[in-house]
Backbone as a chain_set.jsonl record, in Angstrom:
{"seq": "MDTHCIGFPASIDADCRILVLGSMPSVKSLAAQQYYAHPQNRFWPLMALLLTGAAEPPADYGERLHLLLSHHIALWDAIASCERVGSLDTAIHEERGNDFTSFLAAHPAIHTICFNGAKSYQCFRRYNRPLLTRADLTFHQLPSTSPANAKWRLPMLAEVWGEAILGTPPAGKLSSRSTPRRAPRASRG", "coords": {"N": [[20.374, 20.52, 1.541], [19.034, 17.762, -0.06], [16.274, 17.726, -2.092], [15.144, 16.186, -4.015], [13.353, 13.335, -4.699], [13.317, 9.876, -5.327], [11.392, 7.115, -6.03], [10.96, 3.624, -5.013], [11.525, 0.41, -6.662], [8.778, -1.704, -7.637], [7.46, -4.124, -5.362], [6.716, -7.183, -6.236], [5.266, -10.183, -7.599], [4.473, -12.794, -9.995], [2.107, -13.9, -9.03], [0.633, -11.981, -7.71], [-2.355, -10.277, -6.877], [-3.453, -8.08, -5.762], [-2.688, -4.664, -5.464], [-1.008, -2.439, -3.492], [-0.723, 0.96, -3.1], [1.398, 3.541, -2.181], [2.233, 7.032, -1.758], [4.833, 8.532, -1.98], [7.847, 7.275, -0.691], [8.759, 8.016, 2.723], [11.2, 10.308, 4.176], [12.712, 8.858, 6.051], [12.18, 6.245, 5.169], [13.296, 6.348, 2.585], [15.981, 6.733, 3.258], [16.52, 4.324, 4.574], [15.998, 2.615, 2.542], [13.64, 1.1, 2.363], [10.229, 0.244, 2.178], [7.817, 1.946, 4.114], [9.388, 2.469, 6.499], [9.432, 4.139, 8.702], [9.168, 4.036, 12.173], [6.746, 4.642, 13.431], [4.807, 4.425, 11.519], [1.881, 2.738, 10.626], [1.618, 0.738, 8.736], [3.021, -1.842, 8.442], [2.449, -3.182, 10.965], [-0.339, -3.249, 10.631], [-0.66, -4.85, 8.313], [0.406, -7.269, 9.283], [-1.46, -7.854, 11.29], [-3.878, -8.1, 9.797], [-3.248, -10.146, 7.926], [-2.084, -12.286, 9.281], [-2.927, -12.286, 11.884], [-1.188, -11.618, 13.843], [0.234, -9.536, 16.381], [2.507, -8.085, 15.959], [4.624, -7.188, 13.209], [6.907, -9.126, 11.12], [10.35, -8.741, 12.032], [12.419, -8.56, 10.189], [12.986, -6.961, 7.118], [12.897, -8.206, 4.563], [11.336, -10.436, 5.185], [8.97, -9.152, 5.752], [8.214, -8.15, 3.231], [7.924, -10.617, 1.971], [5.746, -11.62, 3.415], [3.631, -10.06, 2.383], [3.781, -10.779, -0.373], [3.282, -13.526, -0.205], [0.63, -13.496, 0.284], [-0.37, -12.602, -2.03], [-0.076, -9.861, -2.542], [1.05, -6.901, -3.873], [3.395, -4.164, -3.749], [3.865, -0.734, -4.194], [4.408, 2.635, -5.413], [2.475, 5.547, -6.223], [3.814, 7.687, -7.23], [6.686, 8.271, -9.137], [8.893, 9.973, -8.986], [9.745, 13.035, -7.292], [9.791, 16.404, -5.968], [10.461, 17.296, -2.675], [10.44, 18.58, 0.585], [11.131, 17.277, 3.639], [8.767, 14.832, 4.901], [6.032, 14.935, 4.509], [3.046, 14.457, 2.635], [1.779, 16.725, 1.718], [3.835, 18.393, 1.078], [4.829, 17.579, -1.314], [5.773, 18.226, -4.645], [6.077, 18.917, -8.175], [5.791, 16.3, -9.109], [6.252, 13.116, -10.735], [4.404, 10.683, -12.169], [4.198, 7.093, -11.775], [4.25, 4.627, -14.426], [1.456, 3.157, -14.948], [-0.099, 1.969, -16.895], [1.631, 0.423, -18.503], [2.676, -1.126, -16.418], [0.422, -2.573, -15.449], [-0.195, -3.993, -17.734], [1.991, -5.663, -17.828], [1.541, -7.106, -15.562], [-0.971, -8.744, -15.446], [-2.626, -10.089, -13.64], [-3.301, -8.485, -11.529], [-6.056, -7.188, -9.9], [-7.158, -5.54, -8.04], [-6.674, -2.366, -6.653], [-5.309, -0.628, -4.054], [-5.23, 2.391, -2.391], [-3.002, 3.957, -0.316], [-3.825, 6.368, 1.435], [-4.844, 9.773, 0.623], [-3.207, 11.296, -1.138], [-1.854, 9.433, -2.692], [-3.945, 8.354, -4.22], [-4.825, 10.712, -5.541], [-2.599, 11.373, -7.153], [-2.369, 9.053, -8.728], [-4.83, 9.189, -10.089], [-4.494, 11.61, -11.472], [-2.497, 11.024, -13.391], [-3.317, 8.685, -14.588], [-5.973, 8.505, -15.419], [-7.643, 7.181, -17.446], [-7.402, 4.491, -16.696], [-9.02, 4.244, -14.487], [-11.525, 3.705, -15.394], [-11.615, 1.11, -16.142], [-13.286, -1.944, -16.221], [-12.355, -4.296, -15.165], [-10.857, -3.74, -12.963], [-10.704, -2.953, -9.502], [-10.924, -0.293, -7.226], [-9.721, 1.14, -4.21], [-9.807, 3.789, -2.113], [-8.051, 4.417, 0.653], [-7.682, 5.161, 4.198], [-4.713, 6.81, 5.257], [-1.818, 5.135, 6.532], [0.115, 6.525, 7.749], [1.96, 8.142, 10.408], [1.179, 10.78, 10.569], [-1.51, 10.755, 10.22], [-2.993, 10.491, 12.664], [-5.537, 10.374, 13.794], [-6.779, 8.1, 12.944], [-6.845, 5.16, 14.412], [-5.23, 1.949, 14.942], [-7.217, -0.254, 15.119], [-9.359, 0.956, 13.749], [-8.247, 1.441, 11.231], [-7.787, -1.226, 10.531], [-10.364, -2.176, 10.179], [-11.395, -0.844, 7.826], [-9.32, -1.225, 5.954], [-9.175, -3.995, 6.038], [-11.569, -4.778, 4.819], [-11.085, -3.987, 2.181], [-8.64, -5.317, 1.49], [-9.03, -8.008, 2.225], [-11.342, -8.611, 0.962], [-13.903, -9.016, 1.928], [-16.296, -7.668, 4.212], [-15.174, -7.226, 7.572], [-16.163, -9.391, 10.293], [-16.83, -8.007, 12.541], [-15.775, -5.201, 14.472], [-12.32, -5.09, 14.219], [-9.728, -5.905, 16.428], [-6.519, -5.888, 18.025], [-6.651, -8.312, 19.191], [-8.425, -9.889, 17.848], [-9.147, -12.443, 15.397], [-8.389, -12.124, 12.186], [-9.886, -12.537, 8.907], [-8.255, -14.456, 6.424], [-6.496, -13.486, 3.458], [-7.928, -14.393, 0.361], [-6.789, -17.234, -1.41], [-5.686, -17.375, -4.666], [-6.526, -19.501, -7.357], [-4.275, -21.459, -9.26], [-3.982, -21.472, -12.648]], "CA": [[19.465, 19.4, 1.682], [18.519, 17.282, -1.337], [14.816, 17.617, -2.053], [14.688, 15.309, -5.095], [13.048, 11.983, -4.201], [13.051, 8.841, -6.326], [10.76, 5.977, -5.371], [11.528, 2.274, -5.105], [10.852, -0.5, -7.591], [7.646, -2.43, -7.06], [7.638, -5.462, -4.791], [5.63, -7.9, -6.911], [5.574, -11.397, -8.347], [3.429, -13.135, -10.957], [0.88, -14.328, -8.362], [-0.029, -10.868, -7.029], [-3.692, -9.905, -7.339], [-3.759, -6.805, -5.118], [-1.583, -3.707, -5.48], [-1.118, -1.348, -2.525], [0.066, 2.098, -3.569], [1.634, 4.726, -1.383], [2.509, 8.204, -2.594], [6.291, 8.544, -2.115], [8.416, 6.899, 0.615], [9.193, 9.085, 3.622], [12.641, 10.531, 4.276], [13.26, 7.719, 6.786], [12.106, 5.077, 4.282], [14.293, 6.514, 1.523], [17.308, 6.515, 3.852], [16.64, 2.898, 4.89], [15.693, 1.87, 1.317], [12.581, 0.162, 2.736], [8.883, 0.786, 2.276], [7.218, 2.133, 5.443], [10.429, 2.251, 7.506], [9.228, 4.959, 9.9], [8.659, 3.122, 13.204], [5.383, 4.969, 13.836], [3.857, 4.126, 10.454], [1.125, 1.539, 11.005], [1.421, -0.177, 7.613], [3.462, -3.218, 8.692], [1.601, -3.798, 11.994], [-1.663, -3.479, 10.055], [-0.599, -6.019, 7.436], [0.582, -8.452, 10.135], [-2.744, -8.118, 11.932], [-4.867, -8.569, 8.821], [-2.854, -11.335, 7.17], [-1.677, -13.416, 10.135], [-3.476, -12.159, 13.226], [-0.102, -11.286, 14.768], [0.254, -8.159, 16.877], [3.722, -7.438, 15.462], [5.104, -7.7, 11.92], [8.27, -9.67, 11.185], [11.367, -7.707, 12.213], [13.237, -8.503, 8.986], [12.296, -6.323, 5.999], [12.641, -9.217, 3.544], [10.197, -11.24, 5.645], [7.775, -8.316, 5.613], [7.834, -8.19, 1.82], [7.455, -11.979, 1.704], [4.401, -11.717, 3.975], [2.697, -9.522, 1.387], [3.795, -11.587, -1.595], [2.656, -14.825, 0.06], [-0.816, -13.256, 0.268], [-0.648, -12.076, -3.369], [-0.17, -8.413, -2.439], [2.2, -6.154, -4.377], [3.587, -2.873, -3.089], [4.555, 0.246, -5.022], [3.977, 4.003, -5.158], [1.863, 6.247, -7.346], [4.77, 8.685, -7.716], [8.017, 7.753, -9.461], [9.862, 10.933, -8.45], [9.151, 14.326, -6.95], [10.54, 17.302, -5.099], [9.786, 17.343, -1.377], [11.211, 18.854, 1.79], [10.476, 16.514, 4.697], [8.072, 13.605, 4.519], [4.588, 15.104, 4.37], [2.498, 14.448, 1.276], [1.429, 18.091, 1.328], [5.053, 19.069, 0.604], [5.21, 17.014, -2.624], [5.496, 19.008, -5.852], [6.806, 18.488, -9.372], [5.829, 14.834, -9.134], [6.126, 12.361, -11.981], [3.724, 9.445, -11.828], [4.646, 5.824, -12.352], [3.521, 4.208, -15.627], [0.607, 2.024, -14.574], [-0.606, 1.28, -18.085], [2.625, -0.618, -18.789], [2.779, -1.993, -15.242], [-0.718, -3.493, -15.409], [-0.063, -4.888, -18.882], [3.008, -6.65, -17.452], [1.036, -7.85, -14.391], [-2.422, -8.789, -15.698], [-3.383, -10.713, -12.547], [-3.739, -7.446, -10.588], [-7.459, -6.814, -10.092], [-7.552, -4.593, -6.997], [-5.66, -1.376, -6.32], [-5.621, 0.045, -2.795], [-4.432, 3.61, -2.235], [-2.688, 4.262, 1.072], [-3.94, 7.802, 1.626], [-5.436, 10.588, -0.432], [-2.222, 11.752, -2.129], [-1.621, 8.319, -3.602], [-5.078, 8.315, -5.16], [-4.817, 11.929, -6.354], [-1.546, 11.269, -8.175], [-2.758, 7.999, -9.664], [-5.917, 9.719, -10.915], [-3.975, 12.665, -12.337], [-1.687, 10.496, -14.481], [-3.834, 7.406, -15.089], [-7.433, 8.602, -15.411], [-8.335, 6.145, -18.233], [-7.415, 3.199, -15.994], [-10.102, 4.248, -13.494], [-12.765, 3.248, -16.028], [-11.519, -0.32, -16.491], [-14.242, -2.774, -15.476], [-11.666, -5.431, -14.541], [-10.094, -3.26, -11.814], [-11.415, -2.376, -8.37], [-10.087, 0.699, -6.56], [-10.091, 1.483, -2.844], [-9.061, 4.89, -1.508], [-8.042, 4.051, 2.068], [-6.998, 6.12, 5.066], [-3.265, 6.645, 5.338], [-1.227, 4.502, 7.714], [1.159, 7.436, 8.217], [1.765, 8.703, 11.746], [0.523, 12.078, 10.437], [-2.952, 10.477, 10.24], [-3.129, 9.916, 14.01], [-6.928, 10.191, 14.209], [-7.145, 6.721, 12.593], [-6.116, 4.18, 15.221], [-5.05, 0.67, 14.265], [-8.467, -0.996, 14.91], [-10.15, 1.631, 12.719], [-7.587, 1.124, 9.963], [-7.996, -2.649, 10.252], [-11.724, -2.392, 9.69], [-11.567, -0.433, 6.433], [-8.322, -1.903, 5.127], [-9.551, -5.411, 5.966], [-12.615, -4.945, 3.809], [-10.475, -3.847, 0.854], [-7.589, -6.311, 1.266], [-9.528, -9.368, 2.387], [-12.431, -8.809, 0.027], [-15.199, -9.091, 2.588], [-16.29, -6.875, 5.444], [-14.88, -8.005, 8.768], [-17.345, -9.809, 11.046], [-17.077, -6.949, 13.515], [-14.585, -4.364, 14.573], [-11.112, -5.852, 14.506], [-8.769, -5.363, 17.383], [-5.294, -6.684, 17.966], [-6.937, -9.635, 19.752], [-9.324, -10.667, 16.998], [-8.523, -13.241, 14.348], [-8.954, -11.66, 10.919], [-9.972, -13.47, 7.778], [-7.059, -14.452, 5.586], [-6.699, -13.137, 2.06], [-8.206, -15.588, -0.42], [-5.733, -17.735, -2.29], [-6.16, -17.539, -6.026], [-6.121, -20.789, -7.93], [-3.335, -21.368, -10.372], [-4.578, -22.159, -13.763]], "C": [[18.89, 19.028, 0.323], [17.02, 17.076, -1.223], [14.266, 16.702, -3.142], [14.532, 13.888, -4.555], [12.74, 11.061, -5.368], [12.54, 7.623, -5.588], [11.488, 4.673, -5.628], [10.882, 1.491, -6.243], [9.703, -1.2, -6.872], [8.128, -3.735, -6.435], [6.464, -6.276, -5.301], [6.16, -9.211, -7.463], [4.368, -11.733, -9.214], [2.107, -13.525, -10.311], [0.101, -13.195, -7.703], [-1.345, -10.496, -7.703], [-4.094, -8.516, -6.842], [-2.503, -5.944, -5.169], [-1.883, -2.615, -4.468], [-0.17, -0.243, -2.971], [0.171, 3.176, -2.498], [1.817, 5.911, -2.314], [3.993, 8.214, -2.956], [6.843, 8.158, -0.747], [8.89, 8.119, 1.41], [10.709, 9.235, 3.578], [13.303, 9.343, 4.961], [13.255, 6.45, 5.921], [13.137, 5.157, 3.163], [15.694, 6.255, 2.055], [17.548, 5.036, 4.132], [16.475, 2.022, 3.651], [14.683, 0.75, 1.598], [11.241, 0.893, 2.732], [8.458, 0.854, 3.742], [8.2, 1.86, 6.577], [10.243, 3.1, 8.766], [8.583, 4.088, 10.977], [7.233, 3.424, 13.662], [4.355, 4.757, 12.725], [3.184, 2.798, 10.775], [0.983, 0.515, 9.884], [1.799, -1.617, 7.962], [2.698, -3.868, 9.842], [0.195, -4.119, 11.479], [-1.668, -4.717, 9.171], [-0.43, -7.3, 8.248], [-0.731, -8.836, 10.792], [-3.738, -8.717, 10.952], [-4.519, -9.924, 8.217], [-2.51, -12.534, 8.038], [-2.331, -13.406, 11.508], [-2.436, -11.785, 14.265], [-0.168, -9.814, 15.167], [1.448, -7.384, 16.336], [4.109, -8.019, 14.107], [6.464, -8.358, 12.105], [9.276, -8.516, 11.315], [12.177, -7.494, 10.935], [12.429, -7.935, 7.81], [11.97, -7.317, 4.878], [11.469, -10.1, 3.907], [8.896, -10.453, 5.547], [7.278, -8.326, 4.162], [7.291, -9.571, 1.453], [6.041, -12.195, 2.25], [3.367, -11.208, 2.978], [2.63, -10.416, 0.16], [3.126, -12.941, -1.384], [1.13, -14.721, 0.137], [-1.241, -12.55, -1.021], [-0.846, -10.562, -3.38], [1.147, -7.786, -2.891], [2.231, -4.784, -3.71], [4.366, -1.956, -4.027], [4.066, 1.631, -4.628], [3.389, 4.617, -6.417], [2.851, 7.197, -8.013], [6.132, 8.032, -7.957], [9.106, 8.659, -8.887], [9.141, 12.244, -8.168], [10.183, 15.189, -6.246], [9.752, 17.369, -3.797], [10.796, 17.676, -0.296], [10.462, 18.159, 2.919], [9.725, 15.326, 4.126], [6.582, 13.775, 4.255], [4.161, 15.11, 2.903], [2.156, 15.847, 0.798], [2.631, 18.873, 0.802], [5.507, 18.571, -0.77], [4.835, 17.991, -3.733], [6.403, 18.5, -6.969], [6.911, 16.965, -9.436], [5.694, 14.303, -10.554], [5.544, 11.02, -11.588], [4.395, 8.222, -12.431], [3.738, 5.441, -13.513], [2.702, 2.956, -15.315], [-0.018, 1.323, -15.768], [0.342, 0.141, -18.439], [2.718, -1.618, -17.647], [1.649, -3.019, -15.219], [-0.715, -4.439, -16.611], [0.942, -5.995, -18.576], [2.558, -7.544, -16.303], [-0.48, -7.968, -14.481], [-3.245, -9.441, -14.59], [-3.871, -9.69, -11.527], [-5.186, -7.084, -10.913], [-7.948, -5.788, -9.074], [-6.382, -3.664, -6.699], [-6.148, -0.617, -5.1], [-4.668, 1.221, -2.622], [-4.251, 3.905, -0.755], [-2.655, 5.783, 1.233], [-4.407, 8.547, 0.393], [-4.441, 10.982, -1.518], [-1.916, 10.665, -3.148], [-2.718, 8.261, -4.673], [-5.063, 9.529, -6.087], [-3.792, 11.845, -7.471], [-1.875, 10.19, -9.197], [-3.812, 8.532, -10.629], [-5.394, 10.747, -11.909], [-3.278, 12.081, -13.566], [-2.249, 9.24, -15.145], [-5.352, 7.371, -15.167], [-8.128, 7.517, -16.248], [-8.398, 4.784, -17.523], [-8.555, 3.113, -14.986], [-11.429, 3.774, -14.073], [-12.727, 1.762, -16.393], [-12.421, -1.151, -15.597], [-13.563, -3.926, -14.748], [-10.83, -5.017, -13.325], [-11.029, -2.686, -10.755], [-10.446, -1.466, -7.637], [-10.634, 0.994, -5.172], [-9.204, 2.622, -2.364], [-9.18, 4.712, -0.005], [-7.355, 5.12, 2.914], [-5.516, 5.781, 5.185], [-2.85, 5.967, 6.639], [-0.13, 5.364, 8.325], [0.895, 7.896, 9.639], [1.115, 10.09, 11.706], [-1.001, 11.943, 10.472], [-3.315, 9.825, 11.574], [-4.576, 9.695, 14.434], [-7.442, 8.78, 13.877], [-6.275, 5.769, 13.404], [-6.107, 2.845, 14.495], [-6.353, -0.118, 14.107], [-9.361, -0.366, 13.838], [-9.567, 1.361, 11.332], [-7.857, -0.317, 9.56], [-9.386, -2.905, 9.694], [-11.855, -2.038, 8.207], [-10.551, -1.088, 5.502], [-8.681, -3.381, 4.975], [-10.604, -5.669, 4.917], [-12.02, -4.894, 2.401], [-9.505, -4.983, 0.542], [-8.14, -7.732, 1.277], [-10.739, -9.656, 1.518], [-13.807, -8.934, 0.638], [-15.162, -8.217, 3.831], [-15.945, -7.754, 6.63], [-16.167, -8.318, 9.522], [-17.735, -8.766, 12.079], [-15.854, -6.083, 13.545], [-13.402, -5.233, 14.945], [-10.312, -5.146, 15.582], [-7.535, -6.24, 17.296], [-5.522, -8.082, 18.534], [-7.828, -10.486, 18.854], [-8.539, -11.436, 15.948], [-9.138, -12.827, 13.02], [-9.058, -12.783, 9.902], [-8.681, -13.361, 6.981], [-7.442, -14.06, 4.16], [-6.963, -14.42, 1.278], [-7.031, -15.96, -1.303], [-6.32, -17.937, -3.677], [-5.679, -18.875, -6.556], [-5.17, -20.545, -9.078], [-3.961, -22.094, -11.56], [-4.61, -21.408, -14.977]], "O": [[18.323, 19.875, -0.368], [16.552, 16.337, -0.357], [13.06, 16.462, -3.196], [15.479, 13.315, -4.017], [11.997, 11.421, -6.281], [13.166, 7.149, -4.64], [12.483, 4.618, -6.35], [9.815, 1.865, -6.731], [9.676, -1.272, -5.643], [9.073, -4.363, -6.914], [5.335, -6.085, -4.849], [7.348, -9.339, -7.759], [3.356, -11.034, -9.172], [1.073, -13.488, -10.978], [-0.992, -13.426, -7.185], [-1.435, -10.412, -8.928], [-4.96, -7.861, -7.424], [-1.395, -6.43, -4.946], [-2.904, -1.936, -4.573], [1.019, -0.472, -3.191], [-0.836, 3.658, -1.979], [1.583, 5.806, -3.518], [4.363, 7.94, -4.098], [6.36, 8.662, 0.267], [9.353, 9.11, 0.846], [11.411, 8.396, 3.015], [14.343, 8.868, 4.505], [14.213, 5.677, 5.941], [13.777, 4.16, 2.828], [16.509, 5.627, 1.379], [18.662, 4.546, 3.947], [16.772, 0.828, 3.691], [14.843, -0.382, 1.142], [11.134, 2.018, 3.221], [8.711, -0.072, 4.513], [7.893, 1.112, 7.505], [10.844, 2.8, 9.798], [7.554, 3.463, 10.722], [6.574, 2.55, 14.226], [3.155, 4.895, 12.963], [3.854, 1.839, 11.157], [0.291, -0.488, 10.063], [0.982, -2.522, 7.795], [2.32, -5.033, 9.712], [-0.388, -5.138, 11.847], [-2.575, -5.543, 9.265], [-1.057, -8.313, 7.937], [-1.079, -10.016, 10.846], [-4.37, -9.732, 11.246], [-5.401, -10.759, 8.017], [-2.626, -13.676, 7.592], [-2.293, -14.41, 12.221], [-2.761, -11.646, 15.444], [-0.579, -8.962, 14.38], [1.406, -6.156, 16.261], [3.941, -9.217, 13.878], [7.108, -8.168, 13.137], [9.06, -7.438, 10.761], [12.577, -6.37, 10.634], [11.314, -8.385, 7.547], [10.88, -7.268, 4.308], [10.685, -10.478, 3.036], [7.838, -11.027, 5.287], [6.086, -8.487, 3.901], [6.315, -9.682, 0.711], [5.231, -12.875, 1.62], [2.344, -11.855, 2.755], [1.542, -10.769, -0.296], [2.47, -13.451, -2.292], [0.427, -15.729, 0.064], [-2.327, -11.975, -1.098], [-1.673, -10.041, -4.128], [2.214, -8.097, -2.362], [1.227, -4.31, -3.179], [5.393, -2.345, -4.583], [3.382, 1.783, -3.616], [3.759, 4.254, -7.534], [2.744, 7.481, -9.206], [6.66, 7.333, -7.093], [10.113, 8.179, -8.367], [8.079, 12.525, -8.724], [11.3, 14.753, -5.968], [8.526, 17.485, -3.81], [11.89, 17.112, -0.269], [9.279, 18.425, 3.131], [10.002, 14.87, 3.016], [5.932, 12.828, 3.812], [4.829, 15.693, 2.049], [2.231, 16.129, -0.398], [2.461, 19.903, 0.151], [6.472, 19.094, -1.328], [3.723, 18.518, -3.76], [7.358, 17.76, -6.736], [7.96, 16.411, -9.767], [5.116, 14.937, -11.436], [6.119, 10.301, -10.771], [5.069, 8.303, -13.458], [2.589, 5.878, -13.577], [3.203, 1.836, -15.409], [-0.431, 0.169, -15.647], [-0.101, -0.987, -18.654], [2.828, -2.822, -17.879], [1.892, -4.204, -14.994], [-1.186, -5.571, -16.506], [0.768, -7.133, -19.012], [3.124, -8.617, -16.09], [-1.198, -7.362, -13.685], [-4.472, -9.343, -14.615], [-4.765, -9.993, -10.737], [-5.508, -6.721, -12.044], [-9.034, -5.23, -9.229], [-5.249, -4.109, -6.517], [-7.237, -0.042, -5.095], [-3.45, 1.063, -2.698], [-5.227, 4.083, -0.026], [-1.592, 6.402, 1.174], [-4.373, 8.03, -0.724], [-4.793, 11.001, -2.697], [-1.739, 10.949, -4.332], [-2.441, 8.135, -5.865], [-5.267, 9.388, -7.293], [-4.083, 12.207, -8.611], [-1.684, 10.388, -10.397], [-3.701, 8.348, -11.841], [-5.809, 10.753, -13.068], [-3.454, 12.593, -14.672], [-1.714, 8.78, -16.154], [-5.954, 6.311, -14.999], [-9.132, 6.972, -15.791], [-9.34, 4.018, -17.729], [-9.011, 2.015, -14.666], [-12.359, 3.474, -13.324], [-13.711, 1.223, -16.9], [-12.337, -1.078, -14.371], [-14.134, -4.48, -13.809], [-10.165, -5.859, -12.722], [-12.015, -2.021, -11.072], [-9.282, -1.818, -7.444], [-11.845, 1.087, -4.974], [-7.993, 2.452, -2.221], [-10.268, 4.837, 0.557], [-6.543, 5.893, 2.406], [-5.128, 4.613, 5.21], [-3.442, 6.189, 7.696], [0.488, 4.971, 9.314], [-0.26, 8.028, 10.043], [0.556, 10.533, 12.71], [-1.702, 12.922, 10.729], [-3.881, 8.732, 11.603], [-4.829, 8.908, 15.346], [-8.423, 8.322, 14.462], [-5.093, 5.598, 13.105], [-6.873, 2.631, 13.556], [-6.588, -0.629, 13.012], [-10.043, -1.079, 13.103], [-10.3, 1.088, 10.382], [-8.124, -0.603, 8.393], [-9.56, -3.762, 8.828], [-12.365, -2.836, 7.421], [-10.89, -1.463, 4.38], [-8.51, -3.954, 3.898], [-10.542, -6.669, 4.201], [-12.411, -5.673, 1.531], [-9.544, -5.549, -0.551], [-7.766, -8.559, 0.446], [-11.125, -10.813, 1.352], [-14.797, -8.956, -0.093], [-14.104, -8.044, 4.437], [-16.374, -8.905, 6.694], [-17.151, -7.589, 9.402], [-18.908, -8.679, 12.442], [-14.973, -6.232, 12.699], [-13.478, -6.025, 15.884], [-10.244, -3.918, 15.617], [-7.522, -7.23, 16.565], [-4.667, -8.954, 18.373], [-7.966, -11.687, 19.085], [-7.391, -11.104, 15.654], [-10.296, -13.148, 12.754], [-8.414, -13.825, 10.02], [-8.091, -12.284, 6.883], [-8.571, -14.279, 3.722], [-6.296, -15.429, 1.505], [-6.364, -15.095, -1.87], [-7.345, -18.601, -3.832], [-4.575, -19.324, -6.249], [-5.263, -19.537, -9.779], [-4.415, -23.231, -11.43], [-5.098, -21.9, -15.994]]}, "num_chains": 1, "name": "protein.A"}
């Protein structure tokens, strides 16, 4: 069994203002070559709920990435490569972090970084501590959307993720029936 994992390239364009960081794609995601491919991961249903109010995300992976990009949200991982047996973050060792100093220099419009789970934040902090002091960046350590984090149900995730992604606290607890605020559109200029 191959335990060496290599992450994906970032999904980003020049208009992205928010960067969502995972730790390292799961075994299922690596096999599918898609972020958050495990059917029980709540990331894509959460993004669909927050960004469109839909109960289900688009079925097509390209449409899922487009959904994020159309709301100025980039997607990447804190870890470039690691050794891991299985998919749990606790099994990650010998990780090598991605180069966020160069990444942020190449993408200066990014102003908010959201960490999908504790491991993502821990790895980012370990390899990029000076970036945490930048006044032009806002950081949000968020609960993981992984099925391993089952105590956080989708409405609970929507409340805290919505505040970070949408920039304002939700009017109340979000459920799959509520209409969330849309991400603000940045002006071009």
